[in-house]
GUKE-959200 format. One line per field, with one value per residue: residue number from 1; residue in three letters; x negated, y negated, z negated of N, C-alpha, C in turn. Coordinates in nm, 3 decimals, always signed. Layout:
nr <- c(NUM;...)
rest <- c(ALA;...)
nX <- c(X;...)
nY <- c(Y;...)
nZ <- c(Z;...)
caX <- c(X;...)
caY <- c(Y;...)
caZ <- c(Z;...)
cX <- c(X;...)
cY <- c(Y;...)
cZ <- c(Z;...)
END
This chain:
nr <- c(1;2;3;4;5;6;7;8;9;10;11;12;13;14;15;16;17;18;19;20;21;22;23;24;25;26;27;28;29;30;31;32;33;34;35;36;37;38;39;40;41;42;43;44;45;46;47;48;49;50;51;52;53;54;55;56;57;58;59;60;61;62;63;64;65;66;67;68;69;70;71;72;73;74;75;76;77;78;79;80;81;82;83;84;85;86;87;88;89;90;91;92;93;94;95;96;97;98;99;100;101;102;103;104;105;106;107;108;109;110;111)
rest <- c(UNK;UNK;UNK;UNK;UNK;UNK;UNK;UNK;UNK;UNK;UNK;UNK;UNK;UNK;UNK;UNK;UNK;UNK;UNK;UNK;UNK;UNK;UNK;UNK;UNK;UNK;UNK;UNK;UNK;UNK;UNK;UNK;UNK;UNK;UNK;UNK;UNK;UNK;UNK;UNK;UNK;UNK;UNK;UNK;UNK;UNK;UNK;UNK;UNK;UNK;UNK;UNK;UNK;UNK;UNK;UNK;UNK;UNK;UNK;UNK;UNK;UNK;UNK;UNK;UNK;UNK;UNK;UNK;UNK;UNK;UNK;UNK;UNK;UNK;UNK;UNK;UNK;UNK;UNK;UNK;UNK;UNK;UNK;UNK;UNK;UNK;UNK;UNK;UNK;UNK;UNK;UNK;UNK;UNK;UNK;UNK;UNK;UNK;UNK;UNK;UNK;UNK;UNK;UNK;UNK;UNK;UNK;UNK;UNK;UNK;UNK)
nX <- c(-0.085;-0.067;-0.190;-0.006;+0.225;+0.253;+0.299;+0.548;+0.708;+0.683;+0.796;+1.056;+1.137;+1.138;+1.377;+1.673;+1.926;+1.860;+1.718;+1.929;+2.086;+1.910;+1.907;+2.172;+2.178;+1.997;+2.138;+2.351;+2.297;+2.337;+2.547;+2.801;+2.811;+3.040;+3.094;+2.866;+2.903;+3.106;+3.173;+2.944;+2.961;+2.908;+2.906;+2.982;+2.805;+2.585;+2.505;+2.437;+2.218;+2.037;+2.005;+1.877;+1.626;+1.535;+1.522;+1.322;+1.105;+1.083;+1.220;+1.478;+1.672;+1.882;+2.159;+2.375;+2.700;+2.939;+3.156;+3.057;+2.790;+2.547;+2.357;+2.035;+1.810;+1.458;+1.209;+0.933;+0.761;+0.774;+0.666;+0.405;+0.324;+0.339;+0.139;-0.087;-0.084;+0.003;-0.041;-0.322;-0.391;-0.298;-0.463;-0.711;-0.592;-0.468;-0.695;-0.815;-0.624;-0.638;-0.901;-0.882;-0.698;-0.853;-1.061;-0.916;-0.823;-1.066;-1.150;-0.951;-1.021;-1.230;-1.136)
nY <- c(+0.117;-0.212;-0.533;-0.745;-0.595;-0.502;-0.750;-0.820;-0.618;-0.668;-0.927;-0.865;-0.701;-0.880;-1.005;-0.981;-0.907;-0.773;-0.560;-0.438;-0.359;-0.169;+0.014;+0.098;+0.216;+0.416;+0.573;+0.648;+0.708;+0.588;+0.408;+0.180;-0.167;-0.287;-0.114;-0.159;-0.424;-0.422;-0.503;-0.655;-0.926;-1.135;-1.305;-1.145;-1.226;-1.304;-1.058;-0.929;-1.086;-1.025;-0.751;-0.767;-0.870;-0.659;-0.467;-0.580;-0.542;-0.278;-0.119;-0.045;+0.126;+0.173;+0.337;+0.385;+0.509;+0.591;+0.327;+0.231;+0.102;+0.249;+0.233;+0.319;+0.413;+0.369;+0.518;+0.521;+0.282;+0.186;+0.397;+0.385;+0.139;+0.202;+0.396;+0.245;+0.022;+0.096;+0.369;+0.388;+0.252;+0.409;+0.634;+0.567;+0.507;+0.750;+0.911;+0.786;+0.833;+1.113;+1.148;+1.022;+1.194;+1.429;+1.343;+1.290;+1.544;+1.674;+1.531;+1.599;+1.861;+1.829;+1.787)
nZ <- c(+0.000;+0.090;-0.029;+0.030;+0.056;-0.205;-0.329;-0.217;-0.324;-0.602;-0.609;-0.527;-0.738;-0.944;-0.988;-1.178;-1.076;-0.841;-0.949;-1.081;-0.861;-0.752;-0.964;-0.952;-0.699;-0.745;-0.924;-0.764;-0.454;-0.118;-0.101;+0.015;+0.119;+0.013;-0.203;-0.356;-0.423;-0.608;-0.937;-0.961;-0.999;-0.824;-0.506;-0.192;+0.005;-0.149;-0.258;-0.020;+0.055;-0.152;-0.102;+0.146;+0.073;-0.082;+0.119;+0.282;+0.116;+0.137;-0.040;-0.019;+0.218;+0.506;+0.668;+0.943;+0.925;+1.111;+1.103;+0.873;+0.676;+0.502;+0.204;+0.080;-0.176;-0.180;-0.332;-0.301;-0.274;-0.540;-0.681;-0.580;-0.686;-0.957;-0.971;-0.903;-1.080;-1.334;-1.424;-1.423;-1.648;-1.849;-1.887;-2.037;-2.283;-2.350;-2.375;-2.594;-2.793;-2.804;-2.891;-3.143;-3.268;-3.277;-3.447;-3.682;-3.737;-3.785;-4.008;-4.186;-4.239;-4.412;-4.666)
caX <- c(+0.000;-0.148;-0.160;+0.117;+0.334;+0.267;+0.361;+0.690;+0.775;+0.691;+0.895;+1.188;+1.169;+1.140;+1.514;+1.757;+2.033;+1.802;+1.691;+2.059;+2.121;+1.826;+1.958;+2.297;+2.145;+1.932;+2.244;+2.432;+2.243;+2.428;+2.664;+2.829;+2.803;+3.159;+3.076;+2.762;+2.955;+3.198;+3.116;+2.819;+2.986;+2.854;+2.971;+2.934;+2.690;+2.472;+2.460;+2.372;+2.088;+1.952;+1.973;+1.779;+1.496;+1.496;+1.485;+1.192;+1.005;+1.091;+1.279;+1.610;+1.692;+2.024;+2.198;+2.515;+2.788;+3.059;+3.160;+2.998;+2.645;+2.518;+2.226;+1.963;+1.690;+1.330;+1.125;+0.790;+0.684;+0.767;+0.568;+0.271;+0.296;+0.313;+0.008;-0.194;-0.082;+0.044;-0.106;-0.465;-0.406;-0.259;-0.572;-0.795;-0.511;-0.453;-0.824;-0.835;-0.535;-0.693;-1.020;-0.833;-0.640;-0.964;-1.128;-0.829;-0.822;-1.197;-1.150;-0.861;-1.092;-1.327;-1.074)
caY <- c(+0.000;-0.333;-0.636;-0.816;-0.503;-0.511;-0.878;-0.813;-0.531;-0.741;-1.034;-0.803;-0.649;-0.989;-1.053;-0.885;-0.857;-0.674;-0.440;-0.372;-0.291;-0.049;+0.109;+0.153;+0.306;+0.534;+0.655;+0.701;+0.658;+0.596;+0.323;+0.073;-0.302;-0.305;-0.040;-0.226;-0.553;-0.401;-0.520;-0.732;-1.063;-1.232;-1.296;-1.045;-1.286;-1.300;-0.919;-0.906;-1.153;-0.945;-0.628;-0.801;-0.883;-0.522;-0.401;-0.635;-0.481;-0.135;-0.051;+0.001;+0.148;+0.193;+0.414;+0.369;+0.627;+0.534;+0.181;+0.197;+0.093;+0.305;+0.191;+0.424;+0.368;+0.427;+0.507;+0.530;+0.163;+0.176;+0.500;+0.333;+0.036;+0.272;+0.460;+0.145;-0.079;+0.146;+0.494;+0.373;+0.200;+0.514;+0.730;+0.531;+0.517;+0.892;+0.959;+0.731;+0.908;+1.247;+1.135;+0.993;+1.319;+1.520;+1.290;+1.311;+1.688;+1.705;+1.468;+1.681;+1.984;+1.794;+1.776)
caZ <- c(+0.000;+0.101;-0.128;+0.064;+0.023;-0.351;-0.360;-0.180;-0.422;-0.729;-0.592;-0.524;-0.871;-1.041;-1.008;-1.252;-0.989;-0.750;-1.029;-1.103;-0.736;-0.744;-1.063;-0.901;-0.588;-0.804;-0.981;-0.653;-0.329;-0.004;-0.122;+0.111;+0.063;-0.070;-0.328;-0.433;-0.470;-0.720;-1.069;-0.962;-1.042;-0.728;-0.376;-0.097;+0.071;-0.242;-0.263;+0.109;+0.050;-0.240;-0.029;+0.251;+0.007;-0.117;+0.245;+0.323;+0.029;+0.166;-0.156;+0.022;+0.361;+0.534;+0.786;+0.984;+0.928;+1.173;+1.085;+0.744;+0.660;+0.370;+0.153;+0.009;-0.246;-0.138;-0.452;-0.270;-0.313;-0.685;-0.721;-0.548;-0.786;-1.083;-0.959;-0.900;-1.186;-1.466;-1.463;-1.450;-1.783;-1.942;-1.912;-2.152;-2.404;-2.380;-2.423;-2.729;-2.883;-2.818;-2.977;-3.278;-3.319;-3.309;-3.565;-3.798;-3.767;-3.845;-4.140;-4.268;-4.278;-4.516;-4.799)
cX <- c(-0.090;-0.104;-0.030;+0.239;+0.360;+0.340;+0.511;+0.768;+0.790;+0.793;+1.037;+1.230;+1.181;+1.282;+1.602;+1.869;+1.980;+1.767;+1.822;+2.104;+2.039;+1.872;+2.086;+2.273;+2.071;+2.037;+2.329;+2.385;+2.347;+2.553;+2.677;+2.812;+2.922;+3.146;+2.972;+2.810;+3.043;+3.123;+2.986;+2.839;+2.922;+2.922;+2.907;+2.807;+2.566;+2.416;+2.386;+2.232;+1.989;+1.911;+1.868;+1.639;+1.445;+1.454;+1.348;+1.078;+1.002;+1.143;+1.417;+1.609;+1.842;+2.042;+2.344;+2.582;+2.921;+3.053;+3.093;+2.846;+2.616;+2.374;+2.166;+1.839;+1.569;+1.234;+0.975;+0.714;+0.671;+0.666;+0.426;+0.230;+0.261;+0.174;-0.105;-0.199;-0.047;-0.037;-0.254;-0.491;-0.368;-0.377;-0.661;-0.718;-0.493;-0.583;-0.851;-0.747;-0.587;-0.815;-0.980;-0.776;-0.750;-1.038;-1.046;-0.824;-0.952;-1.202;-1.060;-0.927;-1.190;-1.266;-1.051)
cY <- c(-0.123;-0.435;-0.709;-0.728;-0.505;-0.639;-0.876;-0.728;-0.604;-0.854;-0.976;-0.757;-0.759;-1.036;-0.945;-0.828;-0.752;-0.545;-0.364;-0.298;-0.162;+0.057;+0.177;+0.248;+0.430;+0.629;+0.722;+0.639;+0.672;+0.514;+0.219;-0.062;-0.327;-0.235;-0.109;-0.359;-0.537;-0.413;-0.600;-0.877;-1.168;-1.210;-1.186;-1.096;-1.281;-1.157;-0.884;-0.967;-1.074;-0.814;-0.653;-0.812;-0.745;-0.443;-0.449;-0.574;-0.329;-0.053;+0.006;+0.019;+0.168;+0.277;+0.385;+0.505;+0.578;+0.383;+0.137;+0.194;+0.137;+0.272;+0.301;+0.366;+0.441;+0.412;+0.501;+0.402;+0.147;+0.278;+0.451;+0.225;+0.102;+0.335;+0.357;+0.060;-0.025;+0.267;+0.479;+0.318;+0.304;+0.603;+0.690;+0.544;+0.663;+0.952;+0.911;+0.805;+1.050;+1.246;+1.109;+1.119;+1.415;+1.474;+1.314;+1.457;+1.730;+1.652;+1.548;+1.809;+1.958;+1.792;+1.907)
cZ <- c(+0.000;-0.002;-0.097;+0.038;-0.127;-0.389;-0.330;-0.280;-0.555;-0.721;-0.596;-0.663;-0.976;-1.074;-1.072;-1.164;-0.892;-0.825;-1.057;-0.977;-0.720;-0.843;-1.013;-0.785;-0.638;-0.859;-0.873;-0.523;-0.219;-0.020;-0.011;+0.041;-0.029;-0.204;-0.417;-0.490;-0.594;-0.853;-1.073;-1.007;-0.952;-0.594;-0.292;-0.027;-0.019;-0.251;-0.134;+0.110;-0.037;-0.171;+0.079;+0.191;-0.033;+0.007;+0.292;+0.242;+0.046;+0.048;-0.124;+0.173;+0.382;+0.659;+0.815;+0.982;+0.981;+1.162;+0.956;+0.751;+0.516;+0.331;+0.066;-0.056;-0.188;-0.257;-0.425;-0.308;-0.465;-0.738;-0.694;-0.647;-0.919;-1.082;-0.971;-1.027;-1.324;-1.507;-1.494;-1.589;-1.888;-1.980;-2.029;-2.285;-2.446;-2.434;-2.565;-2.830;-2.908;-2.911;-3.121;-3.343;-3.361;-3.434;-3.691;-3.836;-3.833;-3.988;-4.235;-4.315;-4.393;-4.655;-4.865)
END
């Protein structure tokens, strides 16, 4: 994933409404615009604009089914972000916890 791709994903995820749309598509992928608008508390045009930003970040794709346009979540960009920006910070923490556990276990044997 290139830096500009990362930037687009972070920008898309920065908005609570877009995160809610992703959560809703995660729970039930393949929803229409009308289904996604239900309970969002915003206009159809606003939801369409948010979906366009999610599509630009490659977080959402769509397919036509007859007259309906169904939206699908694409988790790959989020997984790439997690790999690059989150998981690399977990390893040192896990190693430190493991070392602490071993030290505490050794110290417990001394009593």
